[in-house]
C-alpha positions, -999 to +999 in steps of 0.1 A: +001+001-003+008+035-010+013+059+022-006+092+019+023+112+013+032+086-015+001+094-030+003+129-028+037+131-044+026+113-075-003+138-079+021+161-077+040+148-107+009+146-124-002+179-120+035+193-125+033+173-160-006+187-171+008+221-163+038+218-185+016+203-210-009+231-209+018+257-215+027+246-249+014+269-276-012+259-297-007+258-334-028+270-361-018+261-396-035+280-426-029+268-461-038+286-492-039+268-523-022+285-556-016+317-538+014+335-556+038+357-535+025+388-545-014+384-537-014+398-504-020+436-495+003+438-464+031+426-493+025+459-512-002+451-537-026+479-538-049+463-557-063+432-532-082+431-504-066+410-477-071+429-440-069+392-422-039+381-440-026+416-440-034+415-399-013+384-397+015+399-417+015+429-394+013+410-361+040+387-372+073+377-386+073+370-428+096+354-451+097+372-481+120+351-505+102+320-497+100+288-521+083+256-530+113+231-537+094+218-569+076+191-584+078+154-601+047+163-621+021+188-630+002+188-597+028+206-578+007+208-548+010+171-541+049+171-534+051+207-520+023+193-496+045+159-487+075+182-482+058+204-457+041+176-438+078+159-440+104+187-439+119+167-465+129+170-500+105+152-525+135+133-543+138+114-508+098+105-499+066+088-514+041+107-520+021+088-498+043+094-472+048+059-465+072+053-436+078+091-428+070+107-397+048+138-405+048+173-388+010+169-372+021+132-364+047+144-341+033+167-324+004+142-317+030+117-302+038+145-281+003+155-262-011+173-288-045+169-301-047+172-342-073+182-364-075+186-401-097+201-423-098+208-463-076+193-487-052+166-482-037+153-514-015+127-497-037+097-496-055+079-461-030+059-445-011+095-434-040+116-425-051+088-405-022+086-383-016+123-384-048+133-372-066+129-343-100+146-353-110+157-387-142+173-406-150+183-440-118+168-456-110+167-494-092+137-502-072+149-536-062+176-556-091+199-565-128+200-569-155+226-578-157+248-549-196+247-545-195+209-549-163+193-527-163+158-519-161+158-478-154+129-454-145+129-418-124+110-395-143+089-371-133+082-333-121+048-346-094+063-365-114+059-398-125+079-433-163+081-432-194+103-441-185+106-476-209+136-494-207+163-514-205+196-493-232+220-495-219+252-496-186+273-502-149+252-500-137+279-475-165+287-459-170+249-451-134+246-443-139+274-415-164+263-402-153+230-396-123+247-379-141+272-359-165+241-345-129+225-334-117+254-320-148+263-301-144+229-282-109+235-270-096+247-234-060+258-219-054+220-208-041+203-236-027+219-268-037+215-303-029+216-338-053+226-361-048+223-399-064+242-420-061+238-458-082+259-485-085+252-516-086+286-527-074+305-549-068+271-573-093+272-599-122+266-608-121+305-602-156+310-593-158+332-566-197+348-562-203+379-583-202+397-548-165+387-549-151+391-581-175+422-596-153+445-578-122+433-594-138+431-625-146+468-622-110+479-611-100+464-644-069+450-624-030+460-642-020+432-659+013+416-641+041+435-653+056+403-669+028+398-689+031+379-722+005+366-752+029+335-753+057+319-736+089+333-753+101+295-756+089+258-750+094+249-716+080+212-719+054+222-700+029+245-721-003+221-730-014+210-696-046+216-679-034+243-661-026+263-688-053+252-711-077+276-693-073+301-717-066+303-753-036+314-770-022+337-774-035+354-737-055+385-745-051+415-719-088+413-715-088+375-706-061+380-680-078+406-661-107+387-658-092+359-645-070+379-620-104+391-611-119+363-603-082+349-583-085+378-566-120+375-552-110+335-545-084+354-524-105+376-504-135+354-500-110+333-483-096+361-462-130+364-449-134+331-435-096+331-418-109+359-401-141+343-390-114+316-376-090+341-361-120+359-341-132+325-327-094+319-316-091+355-299-128+350-283-122+315-269-090+333-253-067+311-271-051+336-297-022+347-271-007+313-267-013+302-304+016+299-330-001+306-361+013+297-393+000+315-430+015+300-462+005+285-495+017+256-516+032+275-544+024+305-564+003+308-596+012+328-631-022+338-644-009+358-668+031+360-661+054+352-694+022+340-709+018+315-685-014+309-662-004+275-640+026+268-613+044+244-636+074+266-640+105+278-618+101+315-623+089+336-589+056+340-593+048+298-598+075+286-571+075+317-545+050+310-518+043+334-489+050+322-454+042+341-422+047+329-381+025+349-358+028+338-318+045+342-285+080+348-287+076+359-325+085+396-334+056+415-346+061+435-379+092+424-390+102+406-418+135+390-437+149+384-469+166+353-464+160+321-480+134+298-470+115+264-478+081+255-470+098+225-458+114+243-432+080+250-415+082+218-395+110+226-377+106+262-372+071+256-355+086+226-334+116+252-318+084+280-315+068+255-294+101+242-278+093+207-289+121+184-294+127+173-331+152+144-335+144+135-373+169+140-399+153+168-420+162+186-452+144+215-437+159+242-411+143+259-384+139+298-390+138+311-352+173+319-352+164+342-383+136+361-360+159+356-329+186+380-348+211+348-341+218+346-375+211+361-409+202+335-427+199+297-426+210+284-462+229+304-489+210+293-519+178+275-529+173+246-553+141+241-576+136+217-602+102+205-622+099+173-635+133+165-654+126+197-676+137+224-654+161+232-634+171+262-607+195+277-587+190+307-562+216+329-547+214+362-531+202+384-559+211+356-590+188+330-604+196+306-637+169+282-649+183+254-670+161+238-696+178+206-704+152+195-734+161+227-752+196+234-735+189+266-728+197+289-697+183+316-683+201+344-655+183+368-640+193+394-618+165+396-590+180+426-573+173+446-605+150+424-628+123+410-600+100+398-628+122+380-645+125+395-678+158+405-690+182+373-697+218+378-688+230+342-698+245+353-728+263+385-715+302+383-713+302+399-680+283+372-664+302+343-682+322+336-648+291+337-625+268+317-648+295+288-648+297+294-610+256+292-605+259+260-629+283+243-608+264+246-577+232+236-592+253+200-602+259+199-564+226+208-549+210+182-576+239+159-561+226+168-522+193+159-530+195+132-552+183+143-585+195+126-615+180+146-641+202+154-666+214+192-677+216+189-713+204+168-741+222+157-775+192+161-794+176+196-785+138+200-792+128+229-811+131+261-794+100+278-800+061+267-799+035+287-814+000+276-800-017+301-814-054+281-823-045+251-799-079+231-790-088+232-754-109+217-735-123+221-699-119+197-670-148+182-652-147+203-623-153+236-642-188+252-638-210+260-671-204+299-669-165+294-669-169+269-696-195+293-717-169+322-712-135+309-718-140+277-735-171+278-757 
């Protein structure tokens, strides 16, 4: 039998343990889909309304040169999310994350209640071992925003309740997140992963959200082009088929208006989630991550999709808000989305003993270092490779033996190719050498040159297009018929 003093000692240890667990910050991870980094008001875009995202930016720390590493196929969101969940480069991991410890799984093993809503693009087993709770989950890559296929996670840890959502995607996901947050208390810390499908197409916000942007007659991107100036080997793909070639300025303006409308509508839903967090008294002890899985061209360089290595497509917003994180600050240090996993673990003081490609960004906002990496490596399929170092960016297209070299400081829109400039010969050689070294580091075996290159230019004028099954009738009539 235990003595009274022994029982009291055990209870004191248990209470101390519970207190320590309760002190851990919560984690709210909000992820947008296909949001280019310059589509946020707080980042200098005066043409878009994003007051709630702006508030996160103003109350947190932003990484303004953040990248998705790339993809082995056209659905860039799948490897991007796999990298965020694992903290590892996509070359090293299976897309279903089999055998890989995920970010939420690590938190769950360490006492966190984990919840997911929205898009999950990395198969069922990984989501079920990562999250204890889940509602309004969309398994897959995309859907019509008002006909979202949904499922939930049962108490037994299975996916149940297959159905079509009644309402708009961003609202359905926000509703589920709010319902989860309202049930929380300060005893057990939680991680809520809210994966929006906006602003991924179909670009179908209600007229209330898109009409003001139609009326504004938005300016075209500064790197707008009717067609891409050469064949990057990914010119004909679903994303690129959403408008005819050559790209007409008015068509791009309308698609930008619809894209911005989706973002503003999503921003309103994010505001609802943050308001709930504050009303529950949980905001001050919650680390909030805001990011997107990658960007989108929407007319830049004559492209519409994300299947390129330009800044508008591989760049992505990234901001952290919460206890111990500086407010209204930012860094131009190079970062990857796969840095989120170790960064959050540092921010919530959770040990992480896994070997990751991701690096914690916390030392940057603590002013301990200026950067955690001096270069980033970008890749797409076997037809595009890039290296970014400081102000310089080299992109290589092996299928046509073509190279681009941009000075991002003086040419942020990537319009002036310096690759053939005699003044930059040594720089180009140095960057190419570093690109090969990065390939070796990450296990990328793609060749950077071919013996018989494809034709350099492809004129797509009049190319036949067909809409995918997710596009609503009015978009098909407007852009395809």
